[in-house]
C-alpha positions in Angstrom: 0.0 0.0 0.0 1.4 3.4 -1.0 1.9 6.1 1.6 1.1 9.5 -0.1 1.7 13.2 0.7 -0.4 15.8 -1.2 1.0 19.3 -1.5 -1.2 22.3 -2.5 -1.5 25.8 -1.1 -5.2 26.0 -2.0 -7.0 24.4 0.9 -10.1 23.2 -1.1 -7.9 21.6 -3.8 -5.7 19.9 -1.1 -8.7 18.5 0.7 -10.2 17.1 -2.5 -7.0 15.5 -3.5 -6.4 13.9 -0.1 -10.0 12.6 -0.2 -9.6 11.1 -3.7 -6.3 9.5 -2.7 -7.7 7.9 0.4 -10.5 6.5 -1.7 -8.1 4.6 -3.9 -7.5 1.0 -2.7 -3.8 1.2 -3.5 -3.3 4.1 -1.1 -2.6 3.1 2.5 -2.4 6.6 3.9 -2.7 10.1 2.4 -1.7 13.3 4.2 -1.8 16.9 3.2 0.7 19.8 3.3 -0.2 23.4 2.6 3.1 24.5 1.0 6.4 23.1 -0.2 8.3 24.1 3.0 5.9 22.2 5.2 6.1 19.3 2.7 9.9 19.3 2.8 9.9 19.1 6.6 7.5 16.2 6.4 9.6 14.4 3.7 12.8 14.9 5.8 11.0 13.2 8.7 10.0 10.4 6.4 13.6 9.9 5.3 14.8 9.8 8.9 12.2 7.2 9.6 13.5 5.0 6.8 11.6 3.2 4.0 9.8 0.9 6.5 9.3 3.4 9.3 6.0 4.8 10.5 6.6 8.2 8.8 7.7 6.9 5.4 6.3 8.5 2.2 6.3 6.6 -1.1 4.9 9.3 -3.4 4.3 13.0 -3.4 1.4 14.5 -5.3 2.7 18.0 -5.9 1.2 21.3 -7.1 3.5 23.5 -9.1 2.5 27.1 -8.7 2.8 27.9 -5.0 4.1 30.9 -3.1 7.7 30.8 -2.0 9.3 27.4 -2.9 7.2 26.1 -5.8 6.6 22.5 -6.8 9.4 22.3 -9.4 11.9 23.7 -6.8 10.8 21.1 -4.3 11.2 18.3 -7.0 14.7 19.5 -7.8 15.6 19.3 -4.1 14.3 15.8 -3.9 16.6 14.6 -6.8 19.5 15.2 -4.5 18.2 12.9 -1.8 19.6 9.3 -1.6 16.1 7.7 -1.6 13.5 10.3 -2.5 9.8 9.6 -2.8 8.2 9.4 -6.3 6.7 12.6 -7.6 3.4 13.1 -9.4 2.6 16.7 -10.4 -1.0 17.9 -10.1 -1.4 21.3 -11.7 -3.8 23.6 -13.6 -1.0 24.4 -16.1 0.2 22.2 -18.9 3.2 24.4 -19.8 5.5 22.7 -17.2 5.3 19.1 -18.5 8.7 19.0 -20.1 10.4 20.3 -17.0 8.4 17.9 -14.9 9.5 14.9 -16.8 13.1 16.1 -16.9 12.8 15.8 -13.1 11.7 12.1 -13.5 8.1 12.7 -12.5 5.9 9.6 -12.6 3.0 11.5 -14.0 1.5 15.0 -14.8 -2.2 15.4 -13.9 -4.1 18.4 -14.9 -6.7 20.1 -12.7 -9.6 19.8 -12.1 -8.6 16.3 -11.1 -10.8 13.5 -12.3 -11.0 10.3 -10.2 -10.1 8.1 -13.2 -7.1 10.2 -14.2 -5.7 10.2 -10.6 -6.2 6.5 -10.4 -4.0 6.1 -13.5 -1.3 8.2 -11.8 -1.5 6.0 -8.7 -1.2 2.9 -10.8 2.0 4.2 -12.4 3.4 5.1 -9.0 2.5 1.6 -7.6 4.2 0.0 -10.5 7.4 2.0 -10.0 7.4 1.1 -6.3 6.9 -2.5 -7.2 3.6 -2.7 -5.2 0.9 -2.9 -7.9 -2.4 -3.8 -6.3 -5.4 -4.7 -8.4 -7.7 -1.8 -9.1 -11.4 -2.0 -10.1 -11.8 -2.4 -13.8 -13.6 0.5 -15.3 -15.3 0.1 -18.8 -13.4 2.3 -21.3 -15.1 3.8 -24.3 -12.9 3.2 -27.3 -13.0 6.3 -29.5 -13.2 6.2 -33.3 -9.7 5.3 -34.5 -9.8 8.4 -36.6 -9.6 10.5 -33.4 -7.2 10.8 -30.5 -8.4 11.5 -27.0 -6.9 14.6 -25.2 -7.6 16.1 -21.8 -7.8 19.8 -21.0 -9.0 21.2 -17.8 -11.0 18.1 -16.9 -12.7 18.0 -20.3 -12.1 15.0 -22.6 -12.0 15.9 -26.3 -11.7 13.7 -29.4 -9.4 15.4 -31.9 -9.7 14.2 -35.5 -6.3 12.9 -36.7 -6.9 14.6 -40.0 -6.8 18.0 -38.2 -3.3 17.3 -36.8 -0.6 19.0 -38.9 2.4 17.8 -37.0 3.5 16.3 -33.7 6.4 17.4 -31.5 8.2 15.2 -28.9 8.3 16.7 -25.4 9.9 14.2 -23.0 7.4 11.3 -22.3 4.7 13.4 -23.9 3.8 14.5 -27.5 2.4 17.9 -28.4 -0.3 17.6 -31.2 -0.5 20.7 -33.4 -3.6 21.6 -35.3 -4.7 24.8 -37.1 -6.6 25.8 -33.9 -4.0 25.2 -31.3 -2.1 22.3 -29.6 -2.7 19.5 -27.2 -0.4 17.6 -24.9 -0.8 13.8 -24.7 1.2 11.2 -22.8 2.1 9.0 -25.8 5.7 8.6 -27.1 6.3 10.0 -30.6 7.5 6.6 -31.8 4.1 5.1 -30.9 2.2 7.8 -32.8 4.6 7.3 -35.8 3.7 3.6 -35.9 0.0 4.1 -35.3 -0.4 6.9 -37.9 2.0 5.7 -40.7 -0.9 4.5 -42.8 -2.6 7.9 -42.3 0.2 9.7 -44.1 2.4 10.7 -41.1 6.1 10.6 -41.5 9.1 11.2 -39.2 11.2 14.1 -40.4 13.3 14.6 -37.3 13.9 12.9 -34.0 11.5 15.5 -32.5 8.9 15.9 -35.3 6.3 13.8 -37.0 4.5 15.5 -39.9 1.3 14.8 -41.9 2.3 14.7 -45.5 -0.9 16.3 -46.7 -0.3 19.3 -44.5 3.1 20.1 -46.0 2.9 23.2 -48.1 6.5 23.6 -49.2 9.8 21.6 -49.3 12.8 24.0 -48.9 16.4 23.4 -49.8 19.0 25.9 -48.5 22.8 25.3 -48.6 22.4 21.6 -48.0 19.8 21.9 -45.2 16.2 20.8 -45.8 13.0 22.1 -44.2 9.3 21.9 -44.7 6.6 24.5 -44.3 3.6 23.3 -42.4 1.0 26.0 -42.1 3.0 29.0 -41.1 5.7 27.0 -39.3 9.0 25.9 -40.8 10.4 22.6 -39.5 13.9 21.3 -40.0 14.3 17.9 -41.7 17.2 15.8 -40.5 19.7 14.4 -43.1 18.7 10.8 -42.4 15.0 11.5 -43.2 15.4 14.0 -46.1 15.6 11.5 -49.0 12.7 9.4 -47.8 10.6 12.6 -47.3 11.4 13.9 -50.8 10.4 10.5 -52.4 7.1 10.4 -50.4 6.3 14.0 -51.5 7.0 13.3 -55.1 4.6 10.3 -55.0 2.0 12.2 -53.1 -1.3 12.4 -55.0 
């Protein structure tokens, strides 16, 4: 059973998070801390107690934007500990995902927190701690394969794949770009490359996957190759340049 610490400076959010954690069968205990400084004191006590001690903490569910020491600052401090707890970020802002995963976060959950999404974060933490306990199976609606599911502010949307112009790798996440904005999903770029190859997506760089039918121009300049996708110019790596040119020449 996981021992959890929730950290959030907004009392209603903290109480809700602690309530949801305690309702999960894989959580043994869940406590709350109102800021990062209080959390750091609690974590220090846990480390002094040892991994099997009465004050031990396995995972910290951590808000990012807090006064004084923020969540990212606290996570950086924890990386210097010999045996730090796991970290799951719980935030209303999607802009810090790359930094979060650079700090080896287990997951990145957007507010308002949904029970099902938090349960997935707990599952990942339990797997990393080597203590996976069976969770109740919840029927999952399989969306049309022509869509991809994204979450934004507690709302689930189904984005048509044909609307996606290109995909950018961001750590363990991928950012989907459309003509109306972008969405962050926790799917590796390599997985999307394999899944959408038949739909006309091609890798042009280790960080970019592009829909062929959204490429407006292929540009050659002093040996470098780039493509214009909408108004954005993307570099093409040398290893992908020839394949891309061949595919574009055969494009209907």
